[in-house]
N, C-alpha and C positions, 0 to 999 in steps of 0.2 A: 178535400179538394182545394188546391191553391187558386186564388183569385187574382186576376190582373188588376192593375190600378184603374180607376175610372175618374174622369173629369166631370162626368154627368151623373147626377143623382136623380133617379126616377123610379117610381113604382115600389120602393122599399117599404112604404107604409100603406100601400093600397088596400091590403086586407083589413085595415082598421078604418076605412073611410066611413062606414056606417056608424061606427063608434064616435069618430070625430064629429060627424053631423049631429049626433044626439047630445053631445056635450055643449055647455054654454059657449057661444062664440059669436063673432060678427062676420057676416058675409061681405067680402071686399073684392074689388076688381081693380086692375091696373092696366092702363093703356101702354102701348109700346113706348119705352123711354121713361116711364114714371119710376120714381124712387119708391121702394117698399117702405122706407123711412127716410126722412129728409136728412141731409148732412147736418150734423150737430145734434140731432135728436137722440134720445137714449135708446139703447139697444134692448128694448123691453117688450117686444111683441114677437110672437111665433106664428108662422103661417103653415097651414097644411095646403100645399099647392094642388088644386084640383085639375087645372089645365094651364098650358102655357109654359114658357121657359124664362127663368130668371138668371141673370148674370151676377156673380158675386166677385167683387174686386177690392183691392186695397189701394189707397192713394197715399203715396209717401209724401213726407213734408217737403220734398224737393219738387213735387208735382208729378213725378213718374207714377204710372198706373200699372198694377200687376193684377191680371185676371186670375183668380184662384180656382173657381169652379162654376158649374152650371147646375141649376136645379129645376126639375120639370114635374109634370103631373104625378101624383102619388107619393110625394115625399114631403117632409117638413123642412122648414128653413126659417131662421137659423136653428141649429140644434139647441136642445134644452140643457141648461146647467144652472147651478146655484150661485156661482161666483161671477165677479165682474173683472174683465181683463182690459188693461189700458189700450191694447192694440185694437179692440173692437171699435173704438172711436174713429179709427181710420178706415173701417170697413163700410162699403156701400153696396147696395143691391138695386139693380134696375131691371125692369121687365123688357125682355128682348122681343116678346110677342104679347098679345093680349093675355092677361093672367087672371084667373079666377081662383079665389082661395078662401079658406076659413081662417079667421084671425083670432088668436087667443092672447090674453094677458099672461104674464109670468105666473101669477097666482092661479089662474084657471088651468094652465098647463101643469103646474105643480100638483094640483089636486088630481088631475088625470094620471099623472106619473105615479102618485102614491097609491092609486087604487087598481091600476091595470098592469099586471106583470108582463103581459105580451108587449105592451107599449115600452116598458123598461127594457126588455130584450131588444126591441127594434132600435131604441135610442142608442144602446150600447153598440150594436152592430153598425149603426150609422156613423157613430164617432170612430169606430175602428176603421171603417172604410175611408173616412175623411183623414184620419191620421196616416193611413197607408198612402193616400194621395200626396199629402204634404211631405212625407219622407221620400217618396218616389221623386217628387218634383225637385226637392232641394238636395237630396242625397244621391240621386241617380241622373236625372235629366241635366243637372248642373254640369256634369262632366262629359256629356255628349256634345258632338258638334252640332251646330245650328241645323244642319240638314237632317241628322238623325233625330234630333228633337222634333222636328216637323213631321217626319215619317211616323214617329211614335204617337204623336198627337192625332194625326189623321187616322191611324190604325185604331186607336182607342175610341175615337168618335164613331168610327164605322161599326164598332161592336155594339153600340147602343142604338135602339130604334129611334130614340130622340135625336141622337147625333146624325143618323142617316137622313131622317125626315126633316130636321130643322137646322141643326148647327152647320152641317156641311153645305147648306143652302142659305145660310144667314151670316156666317162669320165673315167679316171683312179681313183683308190682309193686316190691317192695323190691329184688329182684335186677336188674330193669330199671333202676331208679334208680342202683344201685351200678355197673352197667355204663356208664351214660351220664354219671355224675358230676353228676346233677341231683337236685332234691328229689323226695321221694315225691309231694308235692302236684302238682308239674308233670307227673309221669308219669300220675297219676290224671286230671288235666285233659286231657292229650293223648289218652289212651285214650277218654275220654268224647267228645271232639271227633270222633275217628275213628269211633266208634260212631254218632254223630249224622249223620255224612256217609255212613253205610252202607258204609264201607270195611272195617271189622272187626266181628267178633262175639266177645264174651267170655262164657265160661261155665266156672265152676269152675276158675279160673286159666287155662284154655285160651284162646288167641287164635286165631281163624280169620280169615284174610284173604279177604274176599268180593270185593273189587274191586282186583285187582293193578294195573291201569292207573291207577286213582285214587290208589293209594298211591305209585306211581312219580312221578306228577305233583307230589307234595308233597316229593319227595326232592331233595337237592342234586346238582348236576352231577357232582361227584367220586365220588358213590356209584354212579352208573349206568354201565353198560358203554356205550362209544361205539357209535353205529349202524354196521352193516356197510355199506361202500360198494363199489360195483362200478364197474369201469372199462370 
């Protein structure tokens, strides 16, 4: 079965929650706006997010911000690997809502990774989904118009329970622009066009999708799941 890209990672490790709880860890919580690690701190802790939503973004040396992904209850963040990459020093994560998590050191998670094959499978699948998002975002969204990019993002957020319940009611127009890599003016124009078509309703930052089929008709093919065929 082909999978659509996803900007929100949630629930993909939920079946291992009791295992995560039984392993050595630290219980942590973050208030809205808190960093999961401070700017300049090493990228050396891994969180199993029990509840809440985290925003992951990159700050370019010019000061521009690019939101890459969102992570919610039932997933780990950041992913586990053994190597260090320079770009990680530009990555930051902040809590969009109150977040509760289990926190592991690299060594603690490495021990879990070495003993639990199910965890290994989940980590591989997680990285596959993350790679798919990065390829989609840089190799496909990049060539769409600002309007189509916005439609694609809203459609993909709608597919996720977390997206419907949180992000469509939390994301500002600035955050939509930072996720899409387009100007705030283009996002504002796109939302206005979708309102005029009766596809969305906006109220106090919240975006409600009124016409899902109409939104799908405006999305690019790579965004939509292929139709199910029967033989």
